[in-house]
Each structure stands twice: as structure tokens, then as C-alpha cells.
N, C-alpha and C positions, 0 to 999 in steps of 0.2 A: 651306810650308803645305799644298801638294798632297800631299806625301809623308805628312805627319802625318794628314791626313784619310783618305787611302787606307789607311794602316797601322791606323787606328782601325777602319775598316770591315772590313779583313781579319782583325784580331784578334778582333772580335766574331763574324765568319763562322767563323773557325777554331775558336774555343771552342765555338760552337753545334754545329759539325760533330762535335766529339770528345766532347761532353758525355756521350752515352750509353755511350761506350767506356771512360770513366774508371772506375777502381776506387779504393776507399778506400786512402789511403796510397800514392799512385802519382804518376808524373810523365809528361807527354806533351809531345812536341816537335812543332812545325809550322812551315811556311813561310807567309808572307803570301799571300793570294789572288793568283793570276796569276803567281806565281814558281815554279810547279812545273817549267817548262822555261824556261831562260834562256840568254842569250848567254855564250860563254866569257869568263872573267875578270870577269863582272858580279858585284858584291857581293851575297851572299845573307845573309839575316838569319834565323837559327833562334831560336825562343823556346821556353823550357821553362815549362810551367804545372803546378804541383803540385795534387793533388786536394783538399788540405786546407790552407787558408791560415793555420791556427793552429799549423803546425809551428814549432818553435823551432830556431835554429842550423842552418838549411838551407844546404847548400853543393852545388856542382855540379862535374862534370868532363865536358867534351865530348871525344868521340872521333871520328876520321875513319878509316875503314877499320881500326878496332881500335886506333889509336894515339892516346894522350892528347895533346891539342893544347895543354895548359897553360892553357886558359880555364876559369875557375872561377866565373863569374857565370851568371845565368839567361838571358842572351842571348849568342849566338855569331855574330859577324860574320866573313865570309871572302870572299875573291875567288879563292882558290887551288884550289878544287875543280874537278874535271873530270867529264865524263860517266861515270856509273856509280859514283862514289864514294858511300860510305855514311856516314851521320852518326847518332850516338845519344848519349845523355847518362845519366850516373849521378847520382842525387841522394842525398845523405846528410842525415839529419834526426833530430830527437828528437821522439818523440810520447809518449803516455801509457805505452807499453810500454818506453820507453827509446830508446837509439840504434838506428837502422835505416837501410836503404838500399833503392833501387829503380832498376832500369834501364828507360829509356824505350823507346818504339817506335823503329824505324829508318826513316830517310828516305833513299831512293836519289836522288842528284842527276842531273838530266837537263840536258845542255848541247846546244845546236844552233846551227849557223852560219846557219840560215834558220828564222825564226819569224814566223808570220803575226801582225800586230798586230790587236788587238781592243779594244773599249771597251764597258763595261756602265754603265748609268745607273739610279739608283734614287731614289725619294722618301725623303728622310731626315728632313724636318721637315714636319708637317702631315698632312692626310687627303685622300684622293681615292677616292671622291667626298667633297666637303666644301663648306663655305660659301665663297662668293666673297669675303667680307670678310676672310678669313684668308690671309696669305701662305704660300707653299709653298717648300720648299728641296729642290732636286735635286742629287745628287752623281754625278760621273763617275768610274769606276774603270777605267783603261786596263790592258791586258795587252801587254807588250813595247812600251811607249810610249817607252822610252828614259829618259834622265835629265832631259830638258827638253821634254816634249810640249807641243804647242800645242792650246788648247781653243777651240771656238766653239760657243756654244749657239744653238739654232734653234727657232723656232715655225713649224709647218707648213712645215718644210724651208727657211725663210727665216732668214738669220743675224740675231741680235740685236746691235745695236751696243753695244760695251763689255762684253759678257758673255763674257770670255775666260779665266776661271779654272776650276778643277775643280768649282766649285759655282755655283748660280744661285738667288737668292732674290727672289721678286716675286709680285705678284698676277696670276693667270691668269683667263681667261674660259672659259666652257663651250665645249668643242669644240677648244681649243688642243691641238695635237699637239707635245709637247716631245721634243727629241732633242739629242744632243751630237756634234759632229765633233771628232776628235782627229787631229793630225798627229804621227806618231812620228819621233823622231830616233835610234831604236835602230840600232846597227851590224849587227844580225842580220836585217835585212829581206829580204835576198837579192833575189829577184825580185818580192816582194810590194809592193803599193802602200802608201805610207807614210800615206795618209789613209783613215780608217775612220769609219763612222757607228754610233752606239749604237743600241740598241733604242728604240722609240717608246712614249711614254705619253700617252694622251688624257685631257684634263682634263674632269671632270664636276662641275658645281655643282648642288646641290639645296637646298631650304629645309628647316630643321630643325623637326620637330614634337616638342616636349619632352613628357615624361611624368614623373610623380613618384609614388612610393608610400611609405607609412609603415607600419611594424610596431612593435609594442610587446612588451616582455618579459613583462609580467604583466597579465592581465585574466581574471577579477576580481582585485582586490587588497584588502588590509585598509586601513582608514583610517590615514593618516599613513605608509603604507609607500611606499618609493621605487619609482618605475617609470621605465623607460628607453624612449624612443621614438627610432627611427632612420629617417631619410629617405634614399631612393635615387632618383636621377633620371638621365635620359639626354637627349641631343640639346638641351642647353641653351646651346650656344655659349660665347662668351667673356663673362666678367663676371657670371655668374649668382649669385644670392643667395637665401637662404631666410628665411622668416618663420613663426614658430610661433604658433598660436592655440588658446585654450581657450574654448569657448562664444563664439566670435566676438570675443574680446578678445585683442589682440596681447600676446604675452609679450615684454616689452622685455629687451634684453640677451642674448637667445638667437638667434644668427645662424647657427650651424653645423648640420650634419646630425644632431646628437644633442641631444635635450631630456630632461633628468632632473628629476623633481619628486616631492615627497611631499605636495602640497597639493590633490590632486584630490578631488572629491566624487562621490557616486553620480549617474550619468547625465551627467556632464561629457562634452563632445565635444571631441576633440583632432584637429587636422589641421595640415598644413603647406602654405605657398604658395611656389611657385617663381617667382622674379622673374628673367626672362631678357631683358636689354636688347639682346642681339646682334641686328643687323638681319637675320641669316639665320633667326631664329626666327619662326615663324608666330604663335604665341600668346605674348606677352611675360609673361603671368600665368597660371599653371597651378595649380589646387588639387588637393591629394592626396586620396586616400580618407579617409574620416572614421572615427575609432575612438570608439565610445561606451563609456564606462567603467562598470564595475560595481564600486562601492566599498562594502565591507561594514563596518558599524560595529564597533568593538572592544568586546568584552565586558569589563566591569569585573572584573578578576581581583584576588584578595586571598588572603592567607595569614597564619596566626598559629599559635602553639603554646600548649598549656595543660598545666600540671603536674597529671596525673591521679592520681598516687600519690607520697607522700613530702612533703618540706617543704624550703624554702629560706628562711633558713639552716637547717642541720641538721648531723648528724654525718657524719663520713667513712664510717662503716660503715652508713649508711642509704641504701638504693637509692632512686632517683627515676625515675618514669616520665613521659615527655613524650608527648603525643598531638597530631598536627598537624591543623589544620582549614584547608581552602583551597577556593576557588571559582573557576570559569571558567578551567580549564586543560585543557579537552578531556576525552576519554573515557579516555585512558591516559597520564596525565602521569608523568614520572619524578621521583623525589625522593631526597634525600640528607641525612643528618644530619652536622653538623660539630661538633667540639670543638676549640677554639683554632684554627679555620680549617682543620683537617685532616679530610677525609672519614672517617667511622667506621662508617657503617651506611646501608643502603638499605631497612631494615625499615619497616613502616608506623608503628611506635612506637619510641621510644628508651627502653630500660629498662636502667639501668646505675648504677654508683657513680661519684662525681665527686671530684676533688681540689679543694682550696681555690683560688678564683679561676679555675676553668675557665669558659670562655665557650661557651655552647651556642647553635647556630643551625640553621635548617632551610631547605633550598632546594627549591623545586618548579618544574618546567619543563614547558611544554606540548610534546608530541611530535608533534602532528598539524599540519595546515595551517590550523587555525582562526584566527580573528582575536581577539586579546586585547590588553587595555591593556598588559599586561606578559607577555612570553613566559616569563619566569622571575622569581622573587621570592626574596630572602633575608629571613627573618623577623627581627624585632628581636632582637639578641643578648641572652642572659640570663646574668648573672654569678652563678656558684654560690659561695655562702659556706659553707664546711665547716670543722669543727673536730673534734679528737679527743674522744671521749666522756669527760666529766670523771669522776674517781673518785667512788664513792658517798660522800656526806657522812655524818659521824657527828654526831648531835644529842645535846646534853647539857643538863641543867637545872642551872645554876649560880646559886645564890641564887634570885632570882625571875625570872631571864632564861633563855630558851632560846638556846643558843649552838651554832653550827656550827664544826667543827674547823678549817676553812680559810676564807680570805677569798674574795670573789667576789660574783657576782650570784645571788640565790636567789629562789625562789618558795615562799612558806609556805602550808601547807594546814591547815585545821581540819576534821576529820571528812570528808576527801577533797574539801573545797570550797576553792577558791583564795581566799586572803586578799588582797584587792586592795590594792596599794601596799606590801605587805610584801616587800621585796627585799634587806634587809641581812643581815649575818652573825648578828646577834642579834635576838631578838624577845621582847617582854614580853607574855605571854599574859594576856588579860583575860576569857577564857571557859573554862569547863570543857570538856574534850574531848580527842580524839586529835590530836596534832600531828606533822607530818613536813615535810620540806623537800626541794626538788629544785634542784640547781645548774644554771644555764643559762649556756653559753659559746657565743656567736655562734649562738644558735638550736639548739645541740646540748645537750639535757637529759641529766642523769645519771639513774641509777636512784634512786628516792626513798630517803631516809635511813631509819634506824630510827624507829619510832613511839613517842612518849612520851605517856602519859595524864597530864593536868594537872588537879589539883583546885584550886579557887580558894583553899582554906585554905592551900595551899602557896606562893602567889605574892602574898601581901599585901605592900604597900609600907610602909616606915617613913615615917610622916607627916613627919618632920623631915629626911628624906634630902636634900631639895633644899637644906638649909642648909649641908651639908658642902661644902668645897672640897678637891679632890684634885689635887695638883700636885707636881712638873711632870709633864706627859704629852705626849710620851714622858718616861719617868723614867730616870735613870742613877744607880745607887747608892742614893739615898734617896728615899722616897716620903712626902710630907707630907699629913696629913689635918687640916683646919682647920675648927672650928665657931664661930669668932669668940668672942663672950662666953658662948655656951652651953657646958654641961658635958655630955660624952657618956659613957654607960655602955653598952658593947656589945662584941660579939665581932667580930673581923675575920678572915675566911678568904680565902685567895687560891688560885685554881685556874688550871691551864694550860688551853689552848684545847680539850683533849679531856676536861676535867672532873676531872682528877687534882688533889687537894689538895697544895699545895706549901708553905703557910705558915699558921700560926694564931697570933693575938695577941689578948690581952684589953685593952680600953680601959676604964679605971675612973676616973671623975671627971676626965677630961681635956678640954680645949678644943683642944689641939694634940697630935698624935701623929706620930712619925716611925718609918718602917719601913725596915729595911735590906734592899735587894734585890740586893746585890753578889754573893751566892752563887747567884743564879738565872740560868739561861741566857737569852740574848736571845730575845724573842718576845712574843706577845700573852698577856695574863692577865686574869682576871676577879676583881675585888675585891668580896666579899660582906660587907655590914654587917648584923648581926642584933641587935635590941634584946631586952630581957628578956621581952617578950611573944611573941617568935618571929617578929615581922615582919622582912622583909628588904628590902634595897636592893642592886642589883648595878651595878657600874661596870666599864667596859672600859678597860684601860691598855695601853701598850706599853713594855716595858723593853729598853733597849739597853745594851750593855757600854761 
């Protein structure tokens, strides 16, 4: 036990002594304290310490007088050395640069047949001066004490019964003078006395006067912002604890030296109380300095964007301009436009073309140290609906119906005025004037069609048109016209969707008429019935093959 404690002390002493001499990626060897000169044949212990303990695959080679000893560990034990022998060590290791090596310092061995014994004593646990309630531990470190020295601890030069190890742990009183007597059994004493006395240490006790101070990381702060308070104290003895207060209210659950919170209000007072039960402490309760908080209310920040040019839904080739509006983000906020989550612009407005289903958003961020409800805001995403511009529709008058050449949704106009509710492919005009149509696909309008002027004389309906039944529709091969018990005398004309005549038949004195469509291509057709007075009725059918 004595050897282990002594080696621990010597190891720490040796490392401390060589710390400033070490260099990066190096190795240093040393002997334990007190073994710089030893008896002949006494075992010596050399220890190698590398400068960086993160080396990997470290190996060692010990040399005496330039000859490799065969020892390859970090500690070299030997009894064979004589006075004047030299010892050094090679270390091989791998670091960030790869495989490397380093030669240590050299130690010259000193042997002597006559060595004066000595003993040193030090306080190894506790404080002096210190509080009388705390025990102290002293350790003796003999030099040339032999392999089994005898120890005797003394107070005021008087032996203490039973205290005969290399350490002593006990309570002392003020004025005690501590020392240790060692009797060496070394074979190298020569004519020296085998009994030596260590240095003396006088014990001083005093009362502890604790103090505590508190600092904070932020003040002023913004409302709901986190602040950190740290307490530091001294002279609190054993068993000290801390209590945190805000406006004289104890903060439960916070017992350590750090208090973190985001619940403070303007003019709140924060402080810490040191509770020190140690009997050496003069004041068992000590209050820290007081920190008065300045908490600034957060300004209500907001942001949104407005479409200031263009439309949505609209055409792919129609540009759109978005303009942002925001409030309470400081004097010089940063902002950025995003399309589908990817930053695309830091301009004050976004003016560009969009693809279908693009998602547009805008982010604004405060860049100063002001207090805001939100340091940054993403506006509500906007889904862009775009479509290709439809082809310009072609308008035809077939019978008494205005017909567009392709299907879809339309807006009909009379004399440049929108006809509310007129959205189909066909329209029966009821007023004289100029008609045209615009096709609308997902908000993307076409160029308006050709303009047709309609006279009311041209669009009169056959009064009995509602009595005719045209079937089947869609038709395949044969189209039937049925008037029931009535007899029809009229002309039947059939037109394709762009107004081209494809079929003409006369119906004379018939209540049922069949028309062969087998020679016509598949598609939409308009059937126009005209009576002897020139009145017309128009019907839309679909023919499939």
C-alpha cells in the first residue's frame, strides 16, 4: 500500500515536472521521486509517458548503454544497472500522419553504497488553512527508506498511538504541528542514522465567510426569450445548496448553479440564496446580488403576398407579379421567394412565368436585435394553376344554332358583352347583333373567335320542332327522325362541326324518316330541319362507327 501511494505521488510529481518539456508526438521517461540515487542492485522502475494518449498501436523498446533489453512495454523494471549506466526508450506509434517513432530523453543511473535517508510529508486530502470539521490526510514519502520502512506520525513531536502507516487521516486542531518519523531498513545507510524526521506542517483553522454572485447571459431580453443565470460561490464548506427566486417566489425544482427560463416579465427580480449548513460557515444563509430584468414586449409581426399583375388560374405564357407586404420585422429585414420550396429570388417583388402546380411562398426574416412575435415568417403557399393557351375557336351558324368547332367550356359574347350562363359548345341566339366566343381552359382563355352578325330573321325556330324525336344519339349507321302521328314536309341538312355540309335529304309527307350515316366519319354533327316557310331547328348528334 505504501509503495502504491508513493508511486502515485511520484508519478504525478514526475509528470508535472516534465510537462513543459514535452513536445507533440514524443515520449519522456522518468524515475519515481526519490530514486535518482539508489543502492546497488536495488530495483529501478522506469516509466515512459507519451505526449498524446490518442496514438494507436504504440510499442516501446528499452535500451541500456545503447543495447536493446528486449523489454517492449511502457514500464521497464531492472536490478542489473550500475552507476553511470544510461537508459532511454524508442516509441513506435501511428498518428494522423501514419507510422512514426521517437527517441526519449536519457537517464543516467546513480548508484551509491552510502545514501542519507530522508522523508518528505505533504497534505494530500483537505485544506490548510481550513475548517476544523473536515478531516485532513497527510502522506509521507521516504527517500532511501528501504523495502520496509517504519512509520510513526507525531503531533507536536509526540508520537500518535497506532498511526504507523505511510498516511494519516484525522481531525486536527488549530496549532497542531504534524510530522512523520521514518526508520529506514536500507542496506545503503553507511554511517548515516537510520531514523529521520520529515518536515513540519502547522495546522490552522478558521471560520468560512461564504459569498455568492449571480450573472445572466441576456438583459434586456425579448418576451418569451430564454435567459440563463449562473451562480458562483466560495467558502461554503460541505453540504452547500442553492435556491433560486424570482420576485421573492421560490423556483421549485431548480437546485443547481444554473437557472434557465423564458417566463420572465419586465421588472422581475432574480437572485439566488446559498444555504451552507457546515458548522465552519459564519452565515448559513447568504443572498446573492439581485438582477432586475428588462423584458421588451414582442411586436406583432405579419406577412402576406398579393398578386399585383396577372391571374391565377391562367395561361403558361402569362407572367404573374407577386408583391409582399409585411410588418414589424425591423428596419432591414431579409426576404426570399421560393418556388416549390427552392429559393429563387431575393428581389422585392417576384415577376415570372409559372408551370402548372407550382407552389409560391415568401419568407421574411428580421436581421436586427429587435423583439418580434416571429423572427421569420413563411407566407401561406399559393398553388399556381396554369394551362396551354387553347387554339382560337371557329364559330359557325348551322341552321339556327351558333356552333363552335371543338368541345370545351366557352364564354359567349354579344356586342362585346358577356352572356351570363352561356358556356356550352352551341348557342341559340335570341337577339340581333355581333356574336363571338372565347374558350376557357383552367382559367387560360383563348383569343376570341371570328365574329358573326346574326339577324333575327335567320334564326327563327320551327314551331313543331319540339315534336320530332331524333334517335339514337349517339348514332351508328342509321339515324331515325320520328314525328309520331304528324306528317312532316321539310328539308334536312347535316353539317360537320366546322359548318361544312355533308348530307342533304328531302322529307315529304313522312312521319318517320331514316338517314344512312355509314359513309360519314365519326364525330359531332349538326342536323338542321327547315320547313317550307324557311324556319329552322338545329339538333346536335354524335356519330360513331
